[in-house]
N, C-alpha and C positions, 0 to 999 in steps of 0.2 A: 402318136398317142399310144400309151401303154394300155393293154387289155386289163380288164379288171380281173380276169381269170389268171393273170400272170403273177407267180409268186414274187414277193418282195425281195430286195437284195439282201436282207438280213437272214433269210432263210427260215424265219421262225414258223412258217406255215409247213416245212418239212418235217418228217419225222425226227430227224437229227436235231433240228431246231427246237422242237417241242421237247425233247429230252433234255437239251441244255438248259431249257427254261425251267424245268421241273428240278433239275440238280440245283440250280441257282436259287429258286425258291427254298429248297430244302436246307441248303447252307445257311440261308438268310434266318430261317426259322430256328435252326440249330444254334446259330450264333446268338440270336436273341434269347433263346431258352437259357443258354450258358451264362449270358450276362445277368439275366433276371435271377437265376440261381446264385450267382456270386454275390449280387446286391442283397438277396435275401438272407443268405448265409452270414454276410458281414453285419447286417442289421440284427439278426437273431443272436449272434454272439453277445453283442452289447446289451440286447434285450435281457438276455439270461443274467448278465452281470447286474443290471438295474433291478431286475426282480429279486435277486438274492439281497441286494443292498435294502431294498424296501422291506424286505421281510425280517431282516435283522434289525432294523431301526425300531427304536421304542422301548417301552417299560414292560419287563416280563417278570413273573414270579413263579417259583416252584412250589407254591403254597398247598396245591391239592395233593402233590405227591408227598410233601411232608407229612399231611394229615393221613394219608393211607399207609404210609411206611416211615414212621417218626425214628425209627431206630437206624435207618440207613440214609435219609435224607432230610436236609434242613430247608426251611423256608428261606430262599435266596432271591434277593432283588438283582436282577441283570437289567442294565440299561445301555443302550447303544444310540448313538447320533452322528450324523455328518460332522466332519471336522475340516476336511479340506479336499481338494482334487489335484491330482498330479497332472504334469504336462501331457501324458499319454492317455488322459482321460480316466485313469484308475481312481476310484473312489477311496478315500481314507475315512475311516470311522473310528470314533472313540468309543471304547468298550470298558465297563466295569461291573464288578460284582460285589455285593456286600449283604451281610445278614440283614433281613428285613428290619430288625430292631434298630440297627445302627447304619442307616444308608449313608451317613456322613463320614463313615469309616470303611471304604471299600478295601477288600483284601487282596483284589485282582484288578489290575489296570493294564490295558493293552491299546495298541492301534490295530486296526484291521485294515488291510488293503484288499479291494475287490476289484477284479478285472477279468476279462475272458481268458479261457485256458489258451496256451499256445496252440496254433493250427496243427500241430503234429500230434497233439495228445488228444486221446479220446475221453474228453471231458468237456464240460460247459463253462465252469467258472472256477477260477482260482482264487482261494480265500487264505491270505497269509496274515499272520500275527507278528507283531513287532513290539519290542519293549519301548518304554518312554524314558526319555534322559531324566526328566524330574517329575516323578509321579505326584509329588505333593502339589506342584502347580496345577495338576490337572483334576485333582479331587472333585467330584461332583460336576464336572465339565458340562454335562448335558442338562443339569438342573439350573444352571446360571444363565442370565441374560447374556446374549451374544457379545454385548460390549464388555463383559467381565470375563470373558474367556481369552485363552491364547489365541491370537488371530491366526488366519491360514497359513501365512507365510512362516510364523513361528512353529506351527505344527509341523511343517515340512523338516525344519531343523531339529526338532525334538524326536523325530523317528530314529530309534536306536537300532540295536541288533536284531537280526531276524530270528524268530523263535520256531515257528511251525507253518506249515502250509498243508491246506486240505483241498483236494480236487473234487469238485462237485459236479454231478451229473443229473440231468432232468429224470425224475422217477418215471418208471414205467407205467403205462396205462393201468387203471385199476387199483392203483396204490394210494394211500392216503396222503402221501408226501408230494412235495414239489421238487425238492432237490435233496440229494443224499450223497455222502462221500466221506473220505478218510484220509489220513495221512499216509504217505508211501510206506511200503514194507520196511520195517526197521526203524520207522519213526525219526525223531530228531533228538539230539543230544540235549540231556537235562539232568543236572546233578542235585536237584532239590530233594531233601528227605531220604538221600541215599539211592537216589535213582541214578541210572546210567543213560537212560533214553526214555522218551514219552511218545505216546500216540494219541490221536484224537479222531473221533468220529462225530459227524454233524448231520442232523436231519433236519429239514425245513418243511412243515406241514402246511396244508392248504388253508387252515384256519388261524395261521399265525403263529402256532406253536413252534418252538425252536427245542430240539433234544440235542444235549452236548454229552460227550462221554470222553473225558480226559483222564489218562492213566500214566503213571509212571512205573518202570521196571528196573530192577537191578541188572547187573552183568550176567546173572544166571537166569534172567527172564521171570523173576519173581515180582509180582506187583507189589509196590511199596507205598503207593499212594493214588488216590482217586476212588470212585465208587467201584465195588466189585459186582454189583448185581444188575447194572444196566445204566442207561443215560439219566442224566438230570432232564426233567421235562419242564420247561419254561413256557408258561402260557401268558398271553398279553393280559395286561392289568384288567381290561374289560372283560375278559373271559374268566380269569382266575378269582376275581373278587366277587364271587357268588356267596360269600358268607362274611361274617363280621371279622375284620381284620384282627380285632382284638378277641380271638375265640379262645376257649379254655386250653386248647391244644397249644396256641402260641404262648400262652402263659405258664407253660410247663418250666421246671428248672432249667436254667442256662446249661447247655451242653459242656462237655469237658474239652480241653485243649487238645488232648490225644486224638478224640474222635473228629474235631474239626481238621487236624493236620492230615488224617489219613484220607479225608474226603477232598481236600483241595490243596492247590499250590498258592501260598500266599506270595505277596510281592517280596523280592528278595532284596529290593533296593532299600 
């Protein structure tokens, strides 16, 4: 019969056995922590992409900015809505801008593709814009019943050339924004209006506002189109509609074509 005071064959009661037990426990805890961190990181990357998607979707206006500074900004309607989803889970959004008086005649139409930044990059969300093969077919896409829109499989086939990419990062604590970012240094090729390249800045605010600043530059670095004093400030319709849509300001004479062209890039198609 074995005495109760005799150590077991495993050696767990010896100092060396206890040490091995502590090391094993530490390794298990470390492995669990690393696994949990990896799972959280993976979930967070797509959470960021979903948050950006949700913030972009909807109808927004630059009405209040146009009231404050009618010489430099127009009341623009910006509308974005889901169009399809890619195999890798990237979200494709349809985007258009029009002067508020003529929403049926958008001057800018794009597809946005939203997905997490590549792991090797120090950003959270990659937002790329693409041209549309047949812009006429997509006019007022978001305003139409789903049965009267191009279907998801058609959308994928209508994604044309890549235009720009903005890398967004979560804003630091204490700032009003949720995400902010810009195109890479040097921007992207653009030949509209005498430009050689273009750059873009985007800021998404906590209250649903989206601030965009798109600019074109010639080979000498001179700005040839886009706002010169700062971003366009688009507020959700429920926030911007704090006055009569048909206010005296919006009844002012129609702007000149030269001014419009210096502020925006219209569709080249």
